[in-house]
C-alpha positions in Angstrom: 7.8 33.3 -6.8 7.2 31.3 -9.9 4.8 28.6 -10.5 5.4 26.7 -13.7 2.6 25.1 -15.5 2.5 21.3 -15.0 3.7 19.3 -17.8 4.3 15.6 -18.7 6.9 14.2 -20.9 6.5 13.2 -24.5 8.2 10.0 -23.9 8.6 8.1 -20.4 12.2 7.1 -19.5 11.2 3.5 -18.4 14.7 2.6 -17.4 15.2 5.9 -15.5 17.1 4.0 -12.7 19.8 3.1 -15.0 20.9 6.8 -15.2 21.9 6.6 -11.3 25.5 5.8 -12.0 25.9 8.8 -14.3 23.9 11.1 -11.9 25.9 10.1 -8.6 28.8 12.5 -9.7 26.2 15.2 -9.6 24.8 14.3 -6.2 26.9 17.2 -4.4 26.2 19.8 -6.9 24.8 23.2 -5.8 21.3 24.3 -6.9 20.8 27.4 -9.1 24.3 27.8 -10.0 25.6 28.6 -6.4 29.1 27.1 -5.3 27.5 26.6 -1.8 28.8 29.7 -0.3 25.5 31.5 0.6 22.1 31.8 -0.9 21.5 32.4 -4.6 18.9 34.9 -6.0 16.6 32.0 -7.0 16.4 28.4 -5.7 14.6 26.0 -8.1 12.5 23.2 -6.7 11.0 20.3 -8.7 7.5 19.5 -7.4 6.1 16.3 -8.8 2.6 15.8 -8.1 -0.5 14.0 -9.3 -2.3 16.6 -11.1 -4.4 14.0 -13.3 -5.5 10.5 -12.7 -7.0 8.5 -9.9 -5.2 10.6 -7.0 -5.5 14.1 -8.7 -7.5 15.3 -5.7 -4.3 14.7 -3.7 -2.0 16.5 -6.2 -4.2 19.5 -6.9 -4.9 20.2 -3.2 -1.3 19.6 -2.2 -0.3 22.3 -5.0 -2.5 24.8 -3.4 -0.7 24.3 0.0 2.7 24.5 -1.5 1.6 27.8 -3.4 0.5 29.4 0.0 3.6 28.5 1.7 5.7 30.0 -1.1 3.6 33.3 -1.1 4.2 33.6 2.7 8.0 32.7 2.5 8.3 35.6 -0.2 6.3 38.1 1.8 7.9 37.5 5.1 11.3 37.5 3.1 12.1 34.4 5.1 15.1 33.7 2.9 15.9 37.4 2.7 16.0 38.3 -1.1 16.2 34.6 -2.2 13.0 33.5 -4.2 11.8 30.0 -4.4 10.9 28.9 -7.8 8.7 25.8 -8.1 8.4 23.8 -11.4 5.5 21.7 -11.2 5.4 18.3 -12.9 2.5 16.2 -13.5 3.3 12.5 -12.8 -0.4 11.3 -13.0 -0.6 7.7 -11.8 2.6 6.6 -13.2 5.8 5.5 -11.3 7.7 5.7 -14.3 6.8 9.3 -15.3 7.8 10.2 -11.5 11.1 8.6 -12.0 11.7 10.3 -15.3 11.0 13.7 -13.8 13.1 12.8 -10.9 16.2 12.1 -13.1 15.7 15.3 -14.9 16.0 17.1 -11.6 19.0 14.9 -10.5 20.9 15.6 -13.8 20.3 19.4 -13.6 22.3 21.2 -11.1 20.0 24.2 -11.1 17.4 22.1 -9.1 18.2 21.9 -5.3 15.5 19.6 -4.0 12.3 17.7 -4.9 9.0 18.1 -3.5 7.8 14.5 -4.1 4.4 12.7 -5.1 1.8 11.3 -2.8 1.5 7.9 -4.2 3.9 5.3 -2.5 4.5 3.4 -5.7 5.7 6.7 -7.2 7.8 7.7 -4.2 9.4 4.3 -4.0 10.5 4.8 -7.6 12.2 8.0 -6.8 13.6 7.5 -3.5 16.6 5.0 -4.4 18.0 7.1 -7.2 17.4 10.4 -5.2 19.3 8.8 -2.2 22.2 7.6 -4.3 22.5 10.8 -6.1 22.3 12.9 -2.7 19.2 15.0 -3.6 16.9 16.1 -0.7 13.3 14.8 -1.5 10.4 15.7 0.7 7.1 13.6 0.5 3.7 14.0 1.6 1.5 10.9 2.0 3.5 8.1 0.6 3.0 6.0 3.7 4.5 2.7 2.7 7.8 1.0 3.4 10.5 1.7 0.8 9.9 5.4 0.6 12.4 6.6 3.4 15.6 5.1 2.0 18.2 7.1 3.7 19.2 10.4 4.9 18.0 12.5 1.9 14.4 11.3 1.9 11.9 12.9 4.2 8.3 12.4 4.8 6.0 15.3 6.2 3.0 13.1 6.6 2.9 10.9 9.7 2.2 7.3 8.9 -1.5 6.6 9.4 -0.6 3.9 11.7 1.0 6.2 14.2 -2.1 7.8 15.1 -4.9 5.3 14.1 -5.1 4.3 17.6 -7.7 7.0 17.6 -10.0 4.6 15.6 -9.5 1.8 18.2 -10.2 4.1 21.1 -13.5 5.1 19.2 -14.5 1.7 18.7 -13.7 0.6 22.3 -16.0 3.5 23.5 -18.7 2.3 21.2 -18.4 -1.1 22.8 -17.5 -2.7 19.2 -16.6 -6.5 19.5 -16.6 -7.5 15.9 -15.1 -5.8 12.8 -14.9 -6.5 9.0 -12.0 -5.0 6.8 -12.4 -3.8 3.3 -9.2 -2.5 1.9 -7.5 -1.5 -1.5 -4.8 -4.1 -1.9 -3.1 -2.2 -4.6 -2.4 0.8 -2.4 0.4 -0.1 0.1 -0.7 2.4 2.8 -4.2 1.1 2.6 -3.1 -2.6 2.4 -0.9 -2.3 5.5 -3.7 -0.6 7.5 -6.2 -3.6 6.5 -3.7 -6.3 7.0 -1.8 -5.1 9.8 -3.0 -2.1 11.7 -6.7 -3.1 12.1 -6.0 -6.6 13.5 -3.6 -4.9 16.0 -6.0 -2.4 16.9 -8.5 -5.5 17.6 -6.0 -7.1 19.9 -5.6 -3.8 21.9 -9.2 -2.4 22.0 -11.1 -5.6 22.4 -12.7 -6.5 19.0 -12.1 -9.3 16.6 -11.7 -9.1 12.9 -14.3 -11.5 11.4 -13.5 -10.9 7.6 -10.8 -9.1 5.6 -11.2 -8.5 1.9 -8.8 -6.8 -0.5 -10.0 -5.1 -3.8 -8.1 -3.6 -6.6 -7.2 0.1 -7.2 -9.7 0.3 -10.2 -12.5 -1.4 -8.3 -15.9 0.5 -8.5 -18.3 -2.0 -7.6 -18.6 -3.3 -4.0 -21.9 -4.9 -4.3 -20.6 -8.3 -3.3 -18.6 -7.2 -0.6 -21.3 -5.1 0.8 -23.8 -8.0 0.6 -21.4 -10.4 2.5 -20.4 -7.9 5.2 -23.9 -6.7 5.9 -25.1 -10.5 6.1 -22.3 -11.1 8.9 -23.4 -7.7 10.6 -20.0 -6.9 12.3 -20.1 -4.0 14.9 -17.9 -2.1 12.5 -16.4 -2.0 8.9 -13.0 -0.6 8.4 -13.4 0.9 4.8 -9.8 1.7 3.6 -10.2 2.6 0.1 -9.0 5.3 -2.3 -11.0 8.7 -2.3 -13.5 8.2 -5.0 -14.0 4.4 -4.0 -15.3 5.5 -0.4 -18.7 6.9 -1.2 -19.7 4.0 -3.4 -18.5 1.2 -1.0 -20.5 3.0 1.9 -23.5 3.6 -0.1 -23.6 -0.1 -1.2 -22.9 -1.2 2.4 -25.9 0.7 3.4 -28.1 -0.4 0.6 -27.4 -3.9 1.6 -28.7 -3.2 5.2 -25.5 -2.6 7.2 -26.1 0.1 10.0 -23.0 -0.5 12.0 -20.0 1.8 12.4 -17.9 2.7 9.6 -14.1 3.6 10.1 -11.8 4.9 7.3 -8.8 6.9 6.7 -7.9 10.4 5.4 -9.2 9.4 1.9 -12.6 10.0 3.4 -11.9 13.6 3.8 -11.3 16.5 1.3 -15.2 16.2 0.6 -14.8 12.8 -0.9 -18.0 11.7 0.9 -20.1 14.5 -0.4 -21.9 12.1 -3.1 -22.8 9.6 -0.5 -24.6 12.5 1.6 -26.5 10.9 4.5 -25.5 7.4 3.9 -22.2 8.1 5.0 -23.5 10.0 8.2 -21.5 8.7 11.2 -18.4 7.6 9.3 -15.2 8.5 11.0 -11.5 8.5 10.2 -8.3 9.3 12.1 -6.6 12.2 10.4 -3.5 14.1 10.7 -5.3 17.5 10.1 -8.8 19.0 10.3 -9.6 22.5 9.3 -11.7 22.7 12.5 -8.7 22.1 14.7 -8.2 24.6 17.5 -4.6 24.9 18.0 -3.0 28.2 17.1 -0.8 27.1 14.1 -3.6 25.2 12.4 -6.0 28.0 12.8 -3.6 30.4 11.4 -2.9 28.3 8.3 -6.7 27.9 7.9 -7.3 31.7 8.0 -4.6 32.2 5.4 -5.8 29.6 3.1 -9.4 30.8 3.0 -8.1 34.2 2.5 -6.0 33.1 -0.6 -8.6 30.6 -2.0 -12.1 32.6 -1.8 -13.3 30.9 1.5 -12.4 27.3 0.7 -11.5 25.2 3.7 -8.2 23.2 3.4 -7.9 19.6 3.5 -5.2 17.4 4.9 -3.4 17.2 1.5 -3.2 21.0 1.4 -1.8 21.2 5.0 0.7 18.5 4.6 2.3 20.0 1.5 2.2 23.5 3.1 4.2 22.1 6.0 6.5 20.3 3.5 7.3 23.5 1.7 8.0 25.3 5.1 10.0 22.4 6.4 12.1 22.7 3.1 12.4 26.4 3.5 13.6 26.1 7.1 16.1 23.7 6.0 17.4 25.9 3.3 17.7 28.7 5.8 19.2 26.5 8.5 22.0 25.5 5.6 22.6 29.0 4.3 23.0 27.3 1.1 21.3 25.8 -2.0 23.8 23.1 -2.1 22.1 19.6 -1.9 24.3 18.2 0.6 24.2 21.1 2.8 20.4 21.4 2.5 20.1 17.9 3.7 22.1 18.7 6.9 19.9 21.8 7.2 16.8 19.6 7.0 18.1 17.2 9.5 18.5 19.8 11.9 14.9 21.3 11.6 13.7 17.8 11.9 15.6 17.2 15.0 14.2 20.3 16.6 10.6 20.1 15.0 8.2 23.1 14.5 4.7 24.3 14.6 2.8 23.9 11.3 -0.6 23.5 9.6 -0.8 19.9 11.2 -0.1 21.4 14.7 3.2 20.4 16.8 5.5 18.6 14.2 8.0 16.2 15.5 10.1 13.7 13.8 11.2 10.2 14.4 14.4 10.4 12.2 13.1 11.7 8.9 9.5 10.7 9.4 6.8 13.0 10.9 4.8 12.4 14.0 1.6 14.3 14.9 -1.1 14.0 17.6 -3.9 13.4 15.0 -7.6 13.9 15.2 -10.6 11.8 14.7 -12.7 13.4 11.9 -16.3 12.4 10.8 -18.8 13.1 8.4 -22.4 14.1 9.4 -24.2 13.9 6.3 -23.5 17.2 4.9 -20.1 18.2 6.2 -16.8 17.2 7.7 -16.8 17.4 11.6 -14.4 16.6 14.4 -15.8 13.8 16.7 -16.4 15.1 20.2 -13.7 14.3 22.6 -10.8 14.1 20.0 -10.6 17.8 19.4 -6.9 19.0 18.7 
């Protein structure tokens, strides 16, 4: 295994999409110099992750999951003597940089596939050019529309909306009749949850959305929102924000006197509520993974992760990326080739069959993952699984 130091380009190719026509001819080329007949000694994969910037917590944790998977693949000789070489690139918070790196991979026949970024805007910049050039791309997170554009784009994070009914069931058990929504309008996934999913849950589980406020990705002060929501005193508040925004918003809600239920999404995990401490106690969020899950494949992953990272517990970003790396490797093995077109066909077969991974039993609807999900929560000092929702 070889893990390259992450790097950023000296200049960004703002017009990366104009290269598509020239790259299309390379779409069927084989990775690592192979002619498509069998596996080469090394298969080179570009991993485009947010290692710096506002969502660096996602990229850095995802990279740990990829590294663990690649270690296991090599140790098990899952691909025989073939090794995976992961070339890690930092896309920071820039769709242009993500697209620039993707065009580099597309034009270089030595790259066989891309492990894509988590941010939807970056993924949406990559997918059209990768699809047209026939380069397999496997994403984690990136839950908005426009990411899965065809046969060559896959997502190994289930859309939050596909298991968000766990929040509706929870609020119904709590007898909640009214709810407010505070969401990040600059994040397509969070905006979809706030504008569409939460109202749909209300219709199904018997509560009414009394207010809905969008804030910018850069927002750090939610005092006005918190005061307005606390004054209305709904039974629950959906706080659908980026990771670092969550503790600030929750603390300001509590400081304004709000004492009702708080429901978020996976961005509340990964220790992001630690700075809020007891103020965030009782907050819950549907998640595709918890380190406390009891199914065998999740426990196996957690044990391996703790062994590699000095007892550290994995979060959902690490679990998703671990499953993505194994999904890619299973696709390579199924294809028996590093050729991009054959790898896509191998990945499609693996998706049709499904497999057990860090997130539990993995099935796909087309190229999009589905999982059972679990309702996680914060008890004031640590993450827990809410009783009755254990996976």
